[in-house]
N, C-alpha and C positions, 0 to 999 in steps of 0.2 A: 504494500500500499504505499502511495506517495505522502510525502510531508503534507502536502495540501489537503490530501483526504484524510489523513489522521487529525490534521486540525479541525476541519469541517465536522468530522465524526465527535470530536471532542466537545466542540462548541455545542453540537445538538444534545449530546447526552448530559451536559452541565445545564443547558436550558431546561431540559425535562426535569432534572432534579430540583432545580431552583424554581420551578413553576414560571419560565420566562417563555412569552410567545413571541419567537424570533420570526423577523421579516425574512425573505429571500436573501440568502447570504451571496451576495454579490461583491467583487471586489471593491467598487466604489463606495459600498456601504460604510458609512461612518460607525466606529466601535460605539460611540454614544448611542446611535439608533439600533443597536443590538438588544437594548433593555437590560444589559448585563450591568450589575453594580460592581463596586470594587471587589466584593468576596468573590463574586463569579469570575473576575478576572483573575484574582489570585489563584482559584481553585484551577483555572485553565491552565495558567503558567506553569504550577506546581505539577499539573499532570503530565503536560507536554514535557517537563524535564525529566519526569519518570519515565515517560514512554519513549522519548527522543534521545534523551541523555545530554540535552543542553537546555540553557537560558540564555537566548541572546541578548537579554536585558542586562546581565550582569558581567557578562564576557568584556564588554568594552565600557570603559570609564565614560565615554561620550555617547553611549546609546540613548536615544530619546524612543519613548513609548511612541508606537505608531498611531496613526488616526482613522485608518480605514481598514477593513477587513484583508484587502490585498497588501497593504503595507505591513500587516500583522504576519501574514503568511511568508511575505519576502524576508521578514527578519529571521524567521526559522530556516527559509530556503538558502540564504546567503551567509549563514555560519560558515567559517572556513572550516574544512575537515582537520 
């Protein structure tokens, strides 16, 4: 399964657990518009770290949190091996 599909699946699973009604997950969708609160994003990043073995937001001192779904996925896809 690709990184993109793993992230989308994790978002959908957390949304179901947190009772969040997700809009269609398109790359241009603002993370704010997902309906996730800070707890849901913390859970997402922690689960992805467990699943993928990386947290792109702690690897670099100048990393900023992405604004869209597409930017969020790219942050994971662009981590150096």
